[in-house]
C-alpha positions in Angstrom: -6.6 25.8 0.3 -2.6 26.6 1.1 0.4 25.6 2.5 0.8 21.9 2.9 -2.4 20.6 1.5 -2.3 22.5 -1.3 1.3 21.2 -1.8 0.2 17.6 -1.5 -2.7 18.4 -4.0 -0.5 19.9 -6.5 2.1 16.6 -6.4 -1.0 14.2 -6.5 -1.9 15.7 -9.6 1.0 15.6 -11.0 1.7 11.9 -9.8 -1.1 10.6 -11.2 -0.7 12.0 -14.4 2.3 10.6 -14.5 1.4 6.8 -13.2 -1.4 7.2 -15.4 0.8 7.8 -19.0 3.2 5.0 -18.2 2.7 2.0 -20.9 0.4 -1.0 -19.9 2.3 -3.5 -20.8 5.3 -2.2 -18.6 2.8 -1.6 -15.7 1.9 -4.7 -15.9 5.6 -6.2 -16.1 6.6 -3.8 -13.6 4.0 -4.8 -11.1 4.4 -8.5 -11.2 8.5 -7.6 -10.5 8.0 -5.3 -7.6 5.4 -8.4 -6.2 8.4 -10.3 -6.6 10.5 -8.4 -4.8 8.0 -8.0 -2.4 7.7 -11.6 -1.4 11.2 -12.2 -1.4 11.7 -9.5 1.6 8.4 -10.8 3.3 10.2 -14.3 3.3 12.8 -13.1 4.9 10.1 -11.7 8.1 7.3 -14.4 7.9 4.0 -12.6 8.1 1.2 -14.2 9.7 -2.0 -11.8 8.3 -1.2 -9.8 5.4 -3.6 -7.0 3.9 -3.3 -6.0 0.6 -5.4 -3.9 -1.7 -7.1 -4.6 -5.2 -5.8 -2.6 -7.8 -7.8 0.7 -9.4 -7.2 2.8 -12.5 -2.9 2.8 -13.1 -2.3 1.4 -9.7 0.5 -1.0 -9.1 -1.2 -3.9 -9.0 -0.4 -6.5 -6.0 -2.7 -9.9 -7.1 0.5 -12.0 -7.2 0.8 -11.0 -3.6 -2.6 -12.5 -3.2 -1.8 -15.7 -5.2 1.4 -16.2 -3.0 -0.5 -15.3 0.6 -3.2 -18.4 0.0 -0.5 -20.5 -1.5 1.6 -20.2 2.0 -1.6 -20.8 4.2 -1.5 -17.1 5.5 -4.3 -15.0 6.5 -5.5 -12.5 3.9 -7.2 -9.4 4.2 -8.2 -6.2 2.4 -9.0 -2.8 3.5 -13.2 -2.0 4.2 -13.8 1.7 4.2 -16.4 1.5 7.7 -17.8 5.2 7.4 -16.2 8.6 6.0 -13.1 8.3 8.3 -12.9 5.0 10.1 -11.7 2.0 7.6 -10.7 -1.6 9.1 -9.7 -5.2 7.1 -11.6 -7.8 6.9 -10.6 -11.8 5.8 -11.0 -12.3 2.3 -10.3 -15.0 -0.2 -10.3 -15.8 -3.8 -13.6 -16.1 -4.8 -15.0 -14.4 -1.3 -17.7 -12.0 -2.1 -16.9 -8.3 -2.7 -19.0 -5.1 -2.8 -18.5 -1.9 -4.2 -17.3 1.3 -2.4 -16.2 5.1 -2.4 -13.5 6.0 -5.0 -13.8 2.9 -7.4 -13.2 0.2 -5.1 -14.3 -3.1 -3.9 -13.7 -4.5 -0.2 -15.4 -7.9 1.7 -18.7 -8.1 2.4 -19.8 -6.4 6.2 -20.3 -10.5 7.6 -16.8 -11.0 6.4 -14.3 -11.7 9.6 -12.5 -8.3 10.8 -8.7 -9.0 11.4 -5.8 -7.2 12.5 -2.7 -8.0 9.9 0.4 -7.6 11.5 1.2 -6.9 7.4 -0.2 -3.9 5.3 0.7 -3.7 1.8 0.0 -0.2 1.0 -0.8 1.9 -2.1 0.3 5.0 -3.3 0.7 7.9 -5.7 4.0 8.8 -4.9 6.7 8.1 -2.1 10.6 9.1 -1.2 13.2 7.0 0.6 12.2 8.2 3.8 9.0 6.8 4.1 7.0 9.6 3.1 4.3 8.1 1.2 1.8 10.4 -0.6 -1.7 8.6 -0.4 -5.4 10.2 -2.0 -6.2 12.3 0.8 -8.7 10.9 2.8 -6.3 10.0 5.3 -7.9 6.1 5.9 -4.4 4.2 6.6 -3.1 7.4 8.6 -6.1 6.9 11.4 -6.3 3.6 10.9 -2.7 2.5 11.5 -2.4 5.3 14.3 -5.3 3.9 16.3 -3.5 -0.1 15.7 -0.4 1.2 17.4 -2.4 3.0 19.9 -4.1 -0.2 21.2 -0.9 -1.8 21.2 -0.4 -3.0 17.4 2.4 -2.7 15.2 1.6 -3.4 12.0 4.9 -3.8 9.0 3.2 -1.3 6.5 5.1 -2.3 2.9 4.5 0.4 0.2 3.8 -1.0 -3.2 5.0 1.5 -6.1 7.0 1.7 -9.3 10.6 3.1 -8.8 9.1 6.2 -11.1 6.8 7.3 -8.5 9.7 7.7 -6.7 10.1 11.8 -5.6 13.0 13.6 -3.9 10.4 14.6 -0.8 6.6 13.7 0.4 5.4 16.5 2.2 4.7 15.3 5.2 2.3 16.4 8.2 2.0 15.2 11.9 0.0 13.1 11.5 1.2 11.1 8.5 2.8 8.0 9.1 5.8 7.1 7.3 6.3 3.3 5.3 8.5 0.5 7.0 10.0 0.1 3.6 8.7 0.2 -0.2 9.0 -2.6 -2.8 9.2 -1.4 -6.5 9.9 -3.0 -9.5 13.9 -2.6 -9.2 14.4 -2.5 -5.0 13.1 -2.9 -1.8 13.9 0.2 0.2 14.7 0.0 4.2 13.4 2.9 5.2 15.8 2.3 8.3 18.5 2.9 5.7 17.3 4.8 3.1 20.4 4.7 1.5 20.9 1.3 0.8 18.3 -0.8 -0.7 17.5 -4.7 -0.4 17.6 -7.0 -3.2 18.3 -4.4 -6.0 19.0 -5.7 -9.3 
């Protein structure tokens, strides 16, 4: 492995180690703060269908967002990997059945209805203020969003991250899709105007 891929892999290792080393109590408080900021931001541009994710390991936990989605009567969804290269979104509400997937994740069962979210909450390892996102390397979100756009959809991509996951620049390749905004425990970064943050404390 060489070039951009090697650079990304090195950054992934450092970003994962940094996130894993964060104090668990701090992570819980920061997760709640980031979700509050994300909710306040989304209320300004109300979605109808929102895909979140189930946190694994030291990921920022979007559980408060899922509660808000249900309380608001919005359609909630979770990603599901169909094969090694394809991901879809299936409707999910608390209490619905889940199945184990790769990477230690869980997803709605194949019998759950497929939906097309207008807002996708995206997990990440690192981000920058230009919308660069460092994922886990499988490329599922990039391919899925690219296919949605090719079909005429334009989902809003909101990264959810600890402020400490910000880096100066995430290496980007032509297939990498930028985030529209990033909600952290201290601010919501608008990628269209990265020098200005929304709702900073």
